[in-house]
SEFIZA-3560 file (N, C-alpha, C; in Angstrom, 3 decimals):
REM SEFIZA-3560
<numar><xx>84.536</xx><yy>100.358</yy><zz>98.495</zz><atom>N</atom></numar>
<numar><xx>84.012</xx><yy>100.468</yy><zz>97.161</zz><atom>CA</atom></numar>
<numar><xx>84.720</xx><yy>99.434</yy><zz>96.301</zz><atom>C</atom></numar>
<numar><xx>83.986</xx><yy>98.816</yy><zz>95.405</zz><atom>N</atom></numar>
<numar><xx>84.571</xx><yy>97.912</yy><zz>94.428</zz><atom>CA</atom></numar>
<numar><xx>83.908</xx><yy>98.167</yy><zz>93.086</zz><atom>C</atom></numar>
<numar><xx>84.721</xx><yy>98.204</yy><zz>92.028</zz><atom>N</atom></numar>
<numar><xx>84.197</xx><yy>98.402</yy><zz>90.676</zz><atom>CA</atom></numar>
<numar><xx>84.821</xx><yy>97.376</yy><zz>89.744</zz><atom>C</atom></numar>
<numar><xx>84.032</xx><yy>96.854</yy><zz>88.848</zz><atom>N</atom></numar>
<numar><xx>84.521</xx><yy>95.973</yy><zz>87.785</zz><atom>CA</atom></numar>
<numar><xx>84.165</xx><yy>96.649</yy><zz>86.480</zz><atom>C</atom></numar>
<numar><xx>85.159</xx><yy>96.890</yy><zz>85.640</zz><atom>N</atom></numar>
<numar><xx>84.966</xx><yy>97.649</yy><zz>84.410</zz><atom>CA</atom></numar>
<numar><xx>85.502</xx><yy>96.834</yy><zz>83.244</zz><atom>C</atom></numar>
<numar><xx>84.742</xx><yy>96.770</yy><zz>82.160</zz><atom>N</atom></numar>
<numar><xx>85.173</xx><yy>96.075</yy><zz>80.951</zz><atom>CA</atom></numar>
<numar><xx>84.976</xx><yy>96.997</yy><zz>79.763</zz><atom>C</atom></numar>
<numar><xx>85.932</xx><yy>96.974</yy><zz>78.839</zz><atom>N</atom></numar>
<numar><xx>85.836</xx><yy>97.822</yy><zz>77.660</zz><atom>CA</atom></numar>
<numar><xx>86.436</xx><yy>97.138</yy><zz>76.447</zz><atom>C</atom></numar>
<numar><xx>86.014</xx><yy>97.584</yy><zz>75.268</zz><atom>N</atom></numar>
<numar><xx>86.551</xx><yy>97.065</yy><zz>74.010</zz><atom>CA</atom></numar>
<numar><xx>86.948</xx><yy>98.232</yy><zz>73.130</zz><atom>C</atom></numar>
<numar><xx>88.133</xx><yy>98.125</yy><zz>72.536</zz><atom>N</atom></numar>
<numar><xx>88.607</xx><yy>99.138</yy><zz>71.593</zz><atom>CA</atom></numar>
<numar><xx>88.026</xx><yy>98.845</yy><zz>70.209</zz><atom>C</atom></numar>
<numar><xx>87.940</xx><yy>99.864</yy><zz>69.371</zz><atom>N</atom></numar>
<numar><xx>87.455</xx><yy>99.650</yy><zz>68.009</zz><atom>CA</atom></numar>
<numar><xx>88.421</xx><yy>98.787</yy><zz>67.211</zz><atom>C</atom></numar>
<numar><xx>89.719</xx><yy>98.894</yy><zz>67.534</zz><atom>N</atom></numar>
<numar><xx>90.741</xx><yy>98.081</yy><zz>66.875</zz><atom>CA</atom></numar>
<numar><xx>91.023</xx><yy>96.864</yy><zz>67.757</zz><atom>C</atom></numar>
<numar><xx>90.651</xx><yy>95.655</yy><zz>67.348</zz><atom>N</atom></numar>
<numar><xx>90.836</xx><yy>94.472</yy><zz>68.192</zz><atom>CA</atom></numar>
<numar><xx>92.302</xx><yy>94.099</yy><zz>68.427</zz><atom>C</atom></numar>
<numar><xx>93.223</xx><yy>94.709</yy><zz>67.694</zz><atom>N</atom></numar>
<numar><xx>94.652</xx><yy>94.422</yy><zz>67.886</zz><atom>CA</atom></numar>
<numar><xx>95.324</xx><yy>95.436</yy><zz>68.809</zz><atom>C</atom></numar>
<numar><xx>94.583</xx><yy>96.456</yy><zz>69.271</zz><atom>N</atom></numar>
<numar><xx>95.161</xx><yy>97.523</yy><zz>70.088</zz><atom>CA</atom></numar>
<numar><xx>95.621</xx><yy>96.983</yy><zz>71.440</zz><atom>C</atom></numar>
<numar><xx>96.905</xx><yy>97.186</yy><zz>71.761</zz><atom>N</atom></numar>
<numar><xx>97.483</xx><yy>96.738</yy><zz>73.031</zz><atom>CA</atom></numar>
<numar><xx>98.389</xx><yy>97.828</yy><zz>73.576</zz><atom>C</atom></numar>
<numar><xx>97.811</xx><yy>98.715</yy><zz>74.390</zz><atom>N</atom></numar>
<numar><xx>98.563</xx><yy>99.799</yy><zz>75.001</zz><atom>CA</atom></numar>
<numar><xx>97.806</xx><yy>100.285</yy><zz>76.221</zz><atom>C</atom></numar>
<numar><xx>98.537</xx><yy>100.710</yy><zz>77.256</zz><atom>N</atom></numar>
<numar><xx>97.899</xx><yy>101.242</yy><zz>78.460</zz><atom>CA</atom></numar>
<numar><xx>97.060</xx><yy>100.196</yy><zz>79.162</zz><atom>C</atom></numar>
<numar><xx>95.770</xx><yy>100.440</yy><zz>79.268</zz><atom>N</atom></numar>
<numar><xx>94.847</xx><yy>99.522</yy><zz>79.939</zz><atom>CA</atom></numar>
<numar><xx>94.367</xx><yy>98.394</yy><zz>79.027</zz><atom>C</atom></numar>
<numar><xx>94.685</xx><yy>98.473</yy><zz>77.722</zz><atom>N</atom></numar>
<numar><xx>94.156</xx><yy>97.516</yy><zz>76.756</zz><atom>CA</atom></numar>
<numar><xx>95.178</xx><yy>96.454</yy><zz>76.367</zz><atom>C</atom></numar>
<numar><xx>94.688</xx><yy>95.235</yy><zz>76.224</zz><atom>N</atom></numar>
<numar><xx>95.484</xx><yy>94.127</yy><zz>75.683</zz><atom>CA</atom></numar>
<numar><xx>94.591</xx><yy>93.414</yy><zz>74.679</zz><atom>C</atom></numar>
<numar><xx>95.071</xx><yy>93.331</yy><zz>73.432</zz><atom>N</atom></numar>
<numar><xx>94.308</xx><yy>92.693</yy><zz>72.342</zz><atom>CA</atom></numar>
<numar><xx>92.910</xx><yy>93.290</yy><zz>72.216</zz><atom>C</atom></numar>
<numar><xx>92.820</xx><yy>94.619</yy><zz>72.332</zz><atom>N</atom></numar>
<numar><xx>91.565</xx><yy>95.322</yy><zz>72.128</zz><atom>CA</atom></numar>
<numar><xx>90.580</xx><yy>95.284</yy><zz>73.273</zz><atom>C</atom></numar>
<numar><xx>90.966</xx><yy>94.687</yy><zz>74.396</zz><atom>N</atom></numar>
<numar><xx>90.053</xx><yy>94.608</yy><zz>75.529</zz><atom>CA</atom></numar>
<numar><xx>90.694</xx><yy>95.147</yy><zz>76.799</zz><atom>C</atom></numar>
<numar><xx>89.872</xx><yy>95.748</yy><zz>77.656</zz><atom>N</atom></numar>
<numar><xx>90.322</xx><yy>96.254</yy><zz>78.958</zz><atom>CA</atom></numar>
<numar><xx>89.421</xx><yy>95.646</yy><zz>80.032</zz><atom>C</atom></numar>
<numar><xx>90.035</xx><yy>94.923</yy><zz>80.945</zz><atom>N</atom></numar>
<numar><xx>89.320</xx><yy>94.356</yy><zz>82.086</zz><atom>CA</atom></numar>
<numar><xx>89.969</xx><yy>94.895</yy><zz>83.354</zz><atom>C</atom></numar>
<numar><xx>89.200</xx><yy>95.676</yy><zz>84.133</zz><atom>N</atom></numar>
<numar><xx>89.725</xx><yy>96.347</yy><zz>85.318</zz><atom>CA</atom></numar>
<numar><xx>88.960</xx><yy>95.925</yy><zz>86.565</zz><atom>C</atom></numar>
<numar><xx>89.691</xx><yy>95.819</yy><zz>87.658</zz><atom>N</atom></numar>
<numar><xx>89.108</xx><yy>95.654</yy><zz>88.985</zz><atom>CA</atom></numar>
<numar><xx>89.684</xx><yy>96.755</yy><zz>89.857</zz><atom>C</atom></numar>
<numar><xx>88.811</xx><yy>97.544</yy><zz>90.473</zz><atom>N</atom></numar>
<numar><xx>89.250</xx><yy>98.660</yy><zz>91.309</zz><atom>CA</atom></numar>
<numar><xx>88.598</xx><yy>98.517</yy><zz>92.683</zz><atom>C</atom></numar>
<numar><xx>89.431</xx><yy>98.614</yy><zz>93.719</zz><atom>N</atom></numar>
<numar><xx>88.915</xx><yy>98.559</yy><zz>95.084</zz><atom>CA</atom></numar>
<numar><xx>89.479</xx><yy>99.740</yy><zz>95.860</zz><atom>C</atom></numar>
<numar><xx>88.676</xx><yy>100.292</yy><zz>96.762</zz><atom>N</atom></numar>
<numar><xx>89.089</xx><yy>101.463</yy><zz>97.529</zz><atom>CA</atom></numar>
<numar><xx>88.505</xx><yy>101.380</yy><zz>98.934</zz><atom>C</atom></numar>
<numar><xx>89.321</xx><yy>101.762</yy><zz>99.893</zz><atom>N</atom></numar>
<numar><xx>88.893</xx><yy>101.850</yy><zz>101.278</zz><atom>CA</atom></numar>
<numar><xx>89.288</xx><yy>103.232</yy><zz>101.775</zz><atom>C</atom></numar>
<numar><xx>88.315</xx><yy>104.017</yy><zz>102.237</zz><atom>N</atom></numar>
<numar><xx>88.564</xx><yy>105.388</yy><zz>102.673</zz><atom>CA</atom></numar>
<numar><xx>87.953</xx><yy>105.613</yy><zz>104.046</zz><atom>C</atom></numar>
<numar><xx>88.593</xx><yy>106.476</yy><zz>104.827</zz><atom>N</atom></numar>
<numar><xx>88.049</xx><yy>106.780</yy><zz>106.138</zz><atom>CA</atom></numar>
<numar><xx>88.558</xx><yy>108.112</yy><zz>106.650</zz><atom>C</atom></numar>
<numar><xx>87.880</xx><yy>108.627</yy><zz>107.649</zz><atom>N</atom></numar>
<numar><xx>88.278</xx><yy>109.890</yy><zz>108.256</zz><atom>CA</atom></numar>
<numar><xx>87.852</xx><yy>109.933</yy><zz>109.710</zz><atom>C</atom></numar>
<numar><xx>88.506</xx><yy>110.795</yy><zz>110.457</zz><atom>N</atom></numar>
<numar><xx>88.184</xx><yy>110.948</yy><zz>111.879</zz><atom>CA</atom></numar>
<numar><xx>88.295</xx><yy>112.419</yy><zz>112.243</zz><atom>C</atom></numar>
<numar><xx>87.232</xx><yy>112.955</yy><zz>112.838</zz><atom>N</atom></numar>
<numar><xx>87.240</xx><yy>114.356</yy><zz>113.239</zz><atom>CA</atom></numar>
<numar><xx>88.080</xx><yy>114.521</yy><zz>114.504</zz><atom>C</atom></numar>
<numar><xx>89.168</xx><yy>115.257</yy><zz>114.393</zz><atom>N</atom></numar>
<numar><xx>90.049</xx><yy>115.505</yy><zz>115.530</zz><atom>CA</atom></numar>
<numar><xx>89.552</xx><yy>116.662</yy><zz>116.380</zz><atom>C</atom></numar>
<numar><xx>88.981</xx><yy>117.672</yy><zz>115.720</zz><atom>N</atom></numar>
<numar><xx>88.442</xx><yy>118.846</yy><zz>116.394</zz><atom>CA</atom></numar>
<numar><xx>87.061</xx><yy>119.061</yy><zz>115.798</zz><atom>C</atom></numar>
<numar><xx>86.045</xx><yy>118.916</yy><zz>116.597</zz><atom>N</atom></numar>
<numar><xx>84.655</xx><yy>118.882</yy><zz>116.136</zz><atom>CA</atom></numar>
<numar><xx>84.342</xx><yy>119.946</yy><zz>115.085</zz><atom>C</atom></numar>
<numar><xx>83.895</xx><yy>119.481</yy><zz>113.920</zz><atom>N</atom></numar>
<numar><xx>83.481</xx><yy>120.322</yy><zz>112.796</zz><atom>CA</atom></numar>
<numar><xx>84.574</xx><yy>121.235</yy><zz>112.256</zz><atom>C</atom></numar>
<numar><xx>85.836</xx><yy>121.005</yy><zz>112.621</zz><atom>N</atom></numar>
<numar><xx>86.913</xx><yy>121.883</yy><zz>112.150</zz><atom>CA</atom></numar>
<numar><xx>88.070</xx><yy>121.137</yy><zz>111.484</zz><atom>C</atom></numar>
<numar><xx>88.572</xx><yy>120.062</yy><zz>112.100</zz><atom>N</atom></numar>
<numar><xx>89.784</xx><yy>119.406</yy><zz>111.619</zz><atom>CA</atom></numar>
<numar><xx>89.562</xx><yy>117.896</yy><zz>111.512</zz><atom>C</atom></numar>
<numar><xx>89.819</xx><yy>117.359</yy><zz>110.316</zz><atom>N</atom></numar>
<numar><xx>89.588</xx><yy>115.943</yy><zz>110.044</zz><atom>CA</atom></numar>
<numar><xx>90.860</xx><yy>115.298</yy><zz>109.502</zz><atom>C</atom></numar>
<numar><xx>91.240</xx><yy>114.150</yy><zz>110.053</zz><atom>N</atom></numar>
<numar><xx>92.322</xx><yy>113.329</yy><zz>109.517</zz><atom>CA</atom></numar>
<numar><xx>91.692</xx><yy>112.303</yy><zz>108.576</zz><atom>C</atom></numar>
<numar><xx>92.289</xx><yy>112.100</yy><zz>107.415</zz><atom>N</atom></numar>
<numar><xx>91.735</xx><yy>111.176</yy><zz>106.431</zz><atom>CA</atom></numar>
<numar><xx>92.813</xx><yy>110.210</yy><zz>105.943</zz><atom>C</atom></numar>
<numar><xx>92.362</xx><yy>109.103</yy><zz>105.425</zz><atom>N</atom></numar>
<numar><xx>93.264</xx><yy>108.120</yy><zz>104.846</zz><atom>CA</atom></numar>
<numar><xx>92.533</xx><yy>107.265</yy><zz>103.833</zz><atom>C</atom></numar>
<numar><xx>93.297</xx><yy>106.685</yy><zz>102.911</zz><atom>N</atom></numar>
<numar><xx>92.693</xx><yy>105.837</yy><zz>101.888</zz><atom>CA</atom></numar>
<numar><xx>93.729</xx><yy>104.847</yy><zz>101.367</zz><atom>C</atom></numar>
<numar><xx>93.231</xx><yy>103.738</yy><zz>100.866</zz><atom>N</atom></numar>
<numar><xx>94.061</xx><yy>102.759</yy><zz>100.182</zz><atom>CA</atom></numar>
<numar><xx>93.294</xx><yy>102.301</yy><zz>98.952</zz><atom>C</atom></numar>
<numar><xx>93.941</xx><yy>102.355</yy><zz>97.777</zz><atom>N</atom></numar>
<numar><xx>93.310</xx><yy>102.000</yy><zz>96.515</zz><atom>CA</atom></numar>
<numar><xx>94.142</xx><yy>100.947</yy><zz>95.793</zz><atom>C</atom></numar>
<numar><xx>93.465</xx><yy>100.069</yy><zz>95.079</zz><atom>N</atom></numar>
<numar><xx>94.124</xx><yy>99.084</yy><zz>94.225</zz><atom>CA</atom></numar>
<numar><xx>93.416</xx><yy>99.081</yy><zz>92.880</zz><atom>C</atom></numar>
<numar><xx>94.201</xx><yy>99.158</yy><zz>91.804</zz><atom>N</atom></numar>
<numar><xx>93.664</xx><yy>99.053</yy><zz>90.445</zz><atom>CA</atom></numar>
<numar><xx>94.416</xx><yy>97.931</yy><zz>89.761</zz><atom>C</atom></numar>
<numar><xx>93.693</xx><yy>96.893</yy><zz>89.352</zz><atom>N</atom></numar>
<numar><xx>94.296</xx><yy>95.766</yy><zz>88.658</zz><atom>CA</atom></numar>
<numar><xx>93.687</xx><yy>95.685</yy><zz>87.270</zz><atom>C</atom></numar>
<numar><xx>94.542</xx><yy>95.670</yy><zz>86.267</zz><atom>N</atom></numar>
<numar><xx>94.103</xx><yy>95.545</yy><zz>84.885</zz><atom>CA</atom></numar>
<numar><xx>94.794</xx><yy>94.328</yy><zz>84.287</zz><atom>C</atom></numar>
<numar><xx>94.100</xx><yy>93.647</yy><zz>83.427</zz><atom>N</atom></numar>
<numar><xx>94.681</xx><yy>92.467</yy><zz>82.789</zz><atom>CA</atom></numar>
<numar><xx>95.983</xx><yy>92.818</yy><zz>82.060</zz><atom>C</atom></numar>
<numar><xx>96.093</xx><yy>94.048</yy><zz>81.566</zz><atom>N</atom></numar>
<numar><xx>97.284</xx><yy>94.473</yy><zz>80.830</zz><atom>CA</atom></numar>
<numar><xx>98.454</xx><yy>94.866</yy><zz>81.741</zz><atom>C</atom></numar>
<numar><xx>98.228</xx><yy>95.001</yy><zz>83.046</zz><atom>N</atom></numar>
<numar><xx>99.280</xx><yy>95.422</yy><zz>83.977</zz><atom>CA</atom></numar>
<numar><xx>100.190</xx><yy>94.253</yy><zz>84.345</zz><atom>C</atom></numar>
<numar><xx>101.480</xx><yy>94.571</yy><zz>84.595</zz><atom>N</atom></numar>
<numar><xx>102.407</xx><yy>93.584</yy><zz>85.152</zz><atom>CA</atom></numar>
<numar><xx>102.025</xx><yy>93.256</yy><zz>86.592</zz><atom>C</atom></numar>
<numar><xx>101.720</xx><yy>94.307</yy><zz>87.365</zz><atom>N</atom></numar>
<numar><xx>101.363</xx><yy>94.197</yy><zz>88.785</zz><atom>CA</atom></numar>
<numar><xx>100.216</xx><yy>95.154</yy><zz>89.074</zz><atom>C</atom></numar>
<numar><xx>99.397</xx><yy>94.891</yy><zz>90.086</zz><atom>N</atom></numar>
<numar><xx>98.347</xx><yy>95.847</yy><zz>90.461</zz><atom>CA</atom></numar>
<numar><xx>98.952</xx><yy>97.179</yy><zz>90.919</zz><atom>C</atom></numar>
<numar><xx>98.304</xx><yy>98.269</yy><zz>90.553</zz><atom>N</atom></numar>
<numar><xx>98.707</xx><yy>99.620</yy><zz>90.946</zz><atom>CA</atom></numar>
<numar><xx>98.091</xx><yy>99.883</yy><zz>92.312</zz><atom>C</atom></numar>
<numar><xx>98.915</xx><yy>100.149</yy><zz>93.308</zz><atom>N</atom></numar>
<numar><xx>98.435</xx><yy>100.386</yy><zz>94.676</zz><atom>CA</atom></numar>
<numar><xx>98.790</xx><yy>101.807</yy><zz>95.095</zz><atom>C</atom></numar>
<numar><xx>97.869</xx><yy>102.449</yy><zz>95.851</zz><atom>N</atom></numar>
<numar><xx>98.106</xx><yy>103.807</yy><zz>96.354</zz><atom>CA</atom></numar>
<numar><xx>97.667</xx><yy>103.914</yy><zz>97.801</zz><atom>C</atom></numar>
<numar><xx>98.484</xx><yy>104.569</yy><zz>98.594</zz><atom>N</atom></numar>
<numar><xx>98.140</xx><yy>104.874</yy><zz>99.985</zz><atom>CA</atom></numar>
<numar><xx>98.123</xx><yy>106.397</yy><zz>100.124</zz><atom>C</atom></numar>
<numar><xx>97.106</xx><yy>106.921</yy><zz>100.796</zz><atom>N</atom></numar>
<numar><xx>96.928</xx><yy>108.370</yy><zz>100.917</zz><atom>CA</atom></numar>
<numar><xx>96.626</xx><yy>108.739</yy><zz>102.361</zz><atom>C</atom></numar>
<numar><xx>97.266</xx><yy>109.813</yy><zz>102.831</zz><atom>N</atom></numar>
<numar><xx>96.922</xx><yy>110.392</yy><zz>104.132</zz><atom>CA</atom></numar>
<numar><xx>96.706</xx><yy>111.879</yy><zz>103.932</zz><atom>C</atom></numar>
<numar><xx>95.879</xx><yy>112.481</yy><zz>104.785</zz><atom>N</atom></numar>
<numar><xx>95.626</xx><yy>113.901</yy><zz>104.618</zz><atom>CA</atom></numar>
<numar><xx>94.872</xx><yy>114.503</yy><zz>105.789</zz><atom>C</atom></numar>
<numar><xx>94.665</xx><yy>115.817</yy><zz>105.692</zz><atom>N</atom></numar>
<numar><xx>93.930</xx><yy>116.583</yy><zz>106.704</zz><atom>CA</atom></numar>
<numar><xx>92.991</xx><yy>117.545</yy><zz>105.974</zz><atom>C</atom></numar>
<numar><xx>91.802</xx><yy>117.720</yy><zz>106.535</zz><atom>N</atom></numar>
<numar><xx>90.836</xx><yy>118.704</yy><zz>106.049</zz><atom>CA</atom></numar>
<numar><xx>90.556</xx><yy>119.699</yy><zz>107.165</zz><atom>C</atom></numar>
<numar><xx>90.612</xx><yy>120.982</yy><zz>106.829</zz><atom>N</atom></numar>
<numar><xx>90.282</xx><yy>122.048</yy><zz>107.775</zz><atom>CA</atom></numar>
<numar><xx>89.027</xx><yy>122.728</yy><zz>107.261</zz><atom>C</atom></numar>
<numar><xx>87.940</xx><yy>122.590</yy><zz>107.997</zz><atom>N</atom></numar>
<numar><xx>86.654</xx><yy>123.171</yy><zz>107.628</zz><atom>CA</atom></numar>
<numar><xx>86.556</xx><yy>124.571</yy><zz>108.230</zz><atom>C</atom></numar>
<numar><xx>86.564</xx><yy>125.596</yy><zz>107.367</zz><atom>N</atom></numar>
<numar><xx>86.516</xx><yy>126.984</yy><zz>107.818</zz><atom>CA</atom></numar>
<numar><xx>85.072</xx><yy>127.425</yy><zz>108.051</zz><atom>C</atom></numar>
<numar><xx>84.199</xx><yy>127.049</yy><zz>107.144</zz><atom>N</atom></numar>
<numar><xx>82.793</xx><yy>127.438</yy><zz>107.228</zz><atom>CA</atom></numar>
<numar><xx>81.936</xx><yy>126.226</yy><zz>106.863</zz><atom>C</atom></numar>
<numar><xx>81.928</xx><yy>125.220</yy><zz>107.730</zz><atom>N</atom></numar>
<numar><xx>81.208</xx><yy>123.983</yy><zz>107.430</zz><atom>CA</atom></numar>
<numar><xx>81.754</xx><yy>123.364</yy><zz>106.155</zz><atom>C</atom></numar>
<numar><xx>80.860</xx><yy>122.858</yy><zz>105.307</zz><atom>N</atom></numar>
<numar><xx>81.294</xx><yy>122.293</yy><zz>104.027</zz><atom>CA</atom></numar>
<numar><xx>81.325</xx><yy>123.353</yy><zz>102.927</zz><atom>C</atom></numar>
<numar><xx>81.031</xx><yy>124.600</yy><zz>103.264</zz><atom>N</atom></numar>
<numar><xx>81.049</xx><yy>125.668</yy><zz>102.268</zz><atom>CA</atom></numar>
<numar><xx>82.475</xx><yy>126.092</yy><zz>101.910</zz><atom>C</atom></numar>
<numar><xx>83.398</xx><yy>126.019</yy><zz>102.866</zz><atom>N</atom></numar>
<numar><xx>84.795</xx><yy>126.379</yy><zz>102.610</zz><atom>CA</atom></numar>
<numar><xx>85.691</xx><yy>125.477</yy><zz>103.440</zz><atom>C</atom></numar>
<numar><xx>86.569</xx><yy>124.754</yy><zz>102.752</zz><atom>N</atom></numar>
<numar><xx>87.536</xx><yy>123.913</yy><zz>103.463</zz><atom>CA</atom></numar>
<numar><xx>88.858</xx><yy>123.909</yy><zz>102.709</zz><atom>C</atom></numar>
<numar><xx>89.919</xx><yy>123.608</yy><zz>103.438</zz><atom>N</atom></numar>
<numar><xx>91.252</xx><yy>123.476</yy><zz>102.880</zz><atom>CA</atom></numar>
<numar><xx>91.737</xx><yy>122.061</yy><zz>103.163</zz><atom>C</atom></numar>
<numar><xx>92.414</xx><yy>121.471</yy><zz>102.193</zz><atom>N</atom></numar>
<numar><xx>92.880</xx><yy>120.097</yy><zz>102.325</zz><atom>CA</atom></numar>
<numar><xx>94.347</xx><yy>120.000</yy><zz>101.959</zz><atom>C</atom></numar>
<numar><xx>95.065</xx><yy>119.163</yy><zz>102.682</zz><atom>N</atom></numar>
<numar><xx>96.423</xx><yy>118.782</yy><zz>102.314</zz><atom>CA</atom></numar>
<numar><xx>96.434</xx><yy>117.253</yy><zz>102.296</zz><atom>C</atom></numar>
<numar><xx>97.056</xx><yy>116.686</yy><zz>101.249</zz><atom>N</atom></numar>
<numar><xx>97.030</xx><yy>115.244</yy><zz>101.071</zz><atom>CA</atom></numar>
<numar><xx>98.367</xx><yy>114.787</yy><zz>100.498</zz><atom>C</atom></numar>
<numar><xx>98.859</xx><yy>113.660</yy><zz>100.988</zz><atom>N</atom></numar>
<numar><xx>100.069</xx><yy>113.063</yy><zz>100.437</zz><atom>CA</atom></numar>
<numar><xx>99.729</xx><yy>111.654</yy><zz>99.964</zz><atom>C</atom></numar>
<numar><xx>100.156</xx><yy>111.326</yy><zz>98.741</zz><atom>N</atom></numar>
<numar><xx>99.840</xx><yy>110.034</yy><zz>98.132</zz><atom>CA</atom></numar>
<numar><xx>101.124</xx><yy>109.330</yy><zz>97.698</zz><atom>C</atom></numar>
<numar><xx>101.248</xx><yy>108.064</yy><zz>98.080</zz><atom>N</atom></numar>
<numar><xx>102.354</xx><yy>107.208</yy><zz>97.654</zz><atom>CA</atom></numar>
<numar><xx>101.771</xx><yy>106.133</yy><zz>96.737</zz><atom>C</atom></numar>
<numar><xx>102.360</xx><yy>105.974</yy><zz>95.550</zz><atom>N</atom></numar>
<numar><xx>101.898</xx><yy>104.954</yy><zz>94.606</zz><atom>CA</atom></numar>
<numar><xx>102.969</xx><yy>103.893</yy><zz>94.431</zz><atom>C</atom></numar>
<numar><xx>102.529</xx><yy>102.652</yy><zz>94.328</zz><atom>N</atom></numar>
<numar><xx>103.417</xx><yy>101.510</yy><zz>94.138</zz><atom>CA</atom></numar>
<numar><xx>102.993</xx><yy>100.770</yy><zz>92.874</zz><atom>C</atom></numar>
<numar><xx>103.946</xx><yy>100.361</yy><zz>92.066</zz><atom>N</atom></numar>
<numar><xx>103.680</xx><yy>99.756</yy><zz>90.760</zz><atom>CA</atom></numar>
<numar><xx>102.847</xx><yy>100.720</yy><zz>89.908</zz><atom>C</atom></numar>
<numar><xx>103.291</xx><yy>101.961</yy><zz>89.859</zz><atom>N</atom></numar>
<numar><xx>102.574</xx><yy>103.025</yy><zz>89.160</zz><atom>CA</atom></numar>
<numar><xx>102.253</xx><yy>102.615</yy><zz>87.723</zz><atom>C</atom></numar>
<numar><xx>101.001</xx><yy>102.819</yy><zz>87.345</zz><atom>N</atom></numar>
<numar><xx>100.482</xx><yy>102.493</yy><zz>86.015</zz><atom>CA</atom></numar>
<numar><xx>100.663</xx><yy>101.023</yy><zz>85.668</zz><atom>C</atom></numar>
<numar><xx>100.818</xx><yy>100.166</yy><zz>86.701</zz><atom>N</atom></numar>
<numar><xx>100.928</xx><yy>98.735</yy><zz>86.479</zz><atom>CA</atom></numar>
<numar><xx>102.322</xx><yy>98.223</yy><zz>86.193</zz><atom>C</atom></numar>
<numar><xx>103.326</xx><yy>99.116</yy><zz>86.236</zz><atom>N</atom></numar>
<numar><xx>104.709</xx><yy>98.711</yy><zz>85.984</zz><atom>CA</atom></numar>
<numar><xx>105.363</xx><yy>98.270</yy><zz>87.291</zz><atom>C</atom></numar>
<numar><xx>105.953</xx><yy>97.091</yy><zz>87.306</zz><atom>N</atom></numar>
<numar><xx>106.589</xx><yy>96.542</yy><zz>88.500</zz><atom>CA</atom></numar>
<numar><xx>107.688</xx><yy>97.450</yy><zz>89.026</zz><atom>C</atom></numar>
<numar><xx>107.701</xx><yy>97.640</yy><zz>90.343</zz><atom>N</atom></numar>
<numar><xx>108.739</xx><yy>98.388</yy><zz>91.053</zz><atom>CA</atom></numar>
<numar><xx>108.880</xx><yy>99.853</yy><zz>90.636</zz><atom>C</atom></numar>
<numar><xx>107.822</xx><yy>100.446</yy><zz>90.092</zz><atom>N</atom></numar>
<numar><xx>107.826</xx><yy>101.880</yy><zz>89.768</zz><atom>CA</atom></numar>
<numar><xx>107.006</xx><yy>102.584</yy><zz>90.836</zz><atom>C</atom></numar>
<numar><xx>107.635</xx><yy>103.534</yy><zz>91.526</zz><atom>N</atom></numar>
<numar><xx>106.951</xx><yy>104.267</yy><zz>92.601</zz><atom>CA</atom></numar>
<numar><xx>106.829</xx><yy>105.736</yy><zz>92.221</zz><atom>C</atom></numar>
<numar><xx>105.788</xx><yy>106.361</yy><zz>92.718</zz><atom>N</atom></numar>
<numar><xx>105.614</xx><yy>107.798</yy><zz>92.536</zz><atom>CA</atom></numar>
<numar><xx>104.949</xx><yy>108.349</yy><zz>93.783</zz><atom>C</atom></numar>
<numar><xx>105.099</xx><yy>109.657</yy><zz>93.974</zz><atom>N</atom></numar>
<numar><xx>104.462</xx><yy>110.308</yy><zz>95.121</zz><atom>CA</atom></numar>
<numar><xx>104.042</xx><yy>111.710</yy><zz>94.711</zz><atom>C</atom></numar>
<numar><xx>103.015</xx><yy>112.184</yy><zz>95.401</zz><atom>N</atom></numar>
<numar><xx>102.504</xx><yy>113.522</yy><zz>95.122</zz><atom>CA</atom></numar>
<numar><xx>101.910</xx><yy>114.095</yy><zz>96.399</zz><atom>C</atom></numar>
<numar><xx>102.048</xx><yy>115.404</yy><zz>96.560</zz><atom>N</atom></numar>
<numar><xx>101.441</xx><yy>116.123</yy><zz>97.678</zz><atom>CA</atom></numar>
<numar><xx>100.546</xx><yy>117.210</yy><zz>97.094</zz><atom>C</atom></numar>
<numar><xx>99.329</xx><yy>117.290</yy><zz>97.605</zz><atom>N</atom></numar>
<numar><xx>98.333</xx><yy>118.234</yy><zz>97.101</zz><atom>CA</atom></numar>
<numar><xx>97.917</xx><yy>119.194</yy><zz>98.210</zz><atom>C</atom></numar>
<numar><xx>97.706</xx><yy>120.431</yy><zz>97.848</zz><atom>N</atom></numar>
<numar><xx>97.111</xx><yy>121.442</yy><zz>98.716</zz><atom>CA</atom></numar>
<numar><xx>95.943</xx><yy>122.012</yy><zz>97.921</zz><atom>C</atom></numar>
<numar><xx>94.733</xx><yy>121.887</yy><zz>98.476</zz><atom>N</atom></numar>
<numar><xx>93.529</xx><yy>122.301</yy><zz>97.743</zz><atom>CA</atom></numar>
<numar><xx>92.624</xx><yy>123.139</yy><zz>98.628</zz><atom>C</atom></numar>
<numar><xx>91.830</xx><yy>123.978</yy><zz>97.975</zz><atom>N</atom></numar>
<numar><xx>90.739</xx><yy>124.662</yy><zz>98.660</zz><atom>CA</atom></numar>
<numar><xx>89.452</xx><yy>124.259</yy><zz>97.973</zz><atom>C</atom></numar>
<numar><xx>88.401</xx><yy>124.106</yy><zz>98.737</zz><atom>N</atom></numar>
<numar><xx>87.097</xx><yy>123.697</yy><zz>98.226</zz><atom>CA</atom></numar>
<numar><xx>86.079</xx><yy>124.752</yy><zz>98.627</zz><atom>C</atom></numar>
<numar><xx>85.388</xx><yy>125.291</yy><zz>97.655</zz><atom>N</atom></numar>
<numar><xx>84.396</xx><yy>126.313</yy><zz>97.921</zz><atom>CA</atom></numar>
<numar><xx>83.082</xx><yy>125.867</yy><zz>97.300</zz><atom>C</atom></numar>
<numar><xx>82.042</xx><yy>125.774</yy><zz>98.105</zz><atom>N</atom></numar>
<numar><xx>80.711</xx><yy>125.414</yy><zz>97.618</zz><atom>CA</atom></numar>
<numar><xx>79.814</xx><yy>126.635</yy><zz>97.750</zz><atom>C</atom></numar>
<numar><xx>79.023</xx><yy>126.900</yy><zz>96.734</zz><atom>N</atom></numar>
<numar><xx>78.118</xx><yy>128.056</yy><zz>96.778</zz><atom>CA</atom></numar>
<numar><xx>76.708</xx><yy>127.638</yy><zz>96.484</zz><atom>C</atom></numar>
//
């Protein structure tokens, strides 16, 4: 997936976060994949994302790995995911990590 996003603030002097001099220019790329380890029950997943904004010092990069356990097809599943971020929010040499445990219920 690739996205190019452009935005303008109402205040042309606004320079904070994603904006520099009232404008935000973003490029976002993502690569995601999964592999069923146990047919219709257990899936290994992974992803790599990059977000580059003109206002960032460095592109924000994230690597994610996880597992999905399908209890009742896509109607009920449980997921565990670990994400490592590099240059978090565009700041050089700032790293963050998060681990998620989720349940998904579709009705």
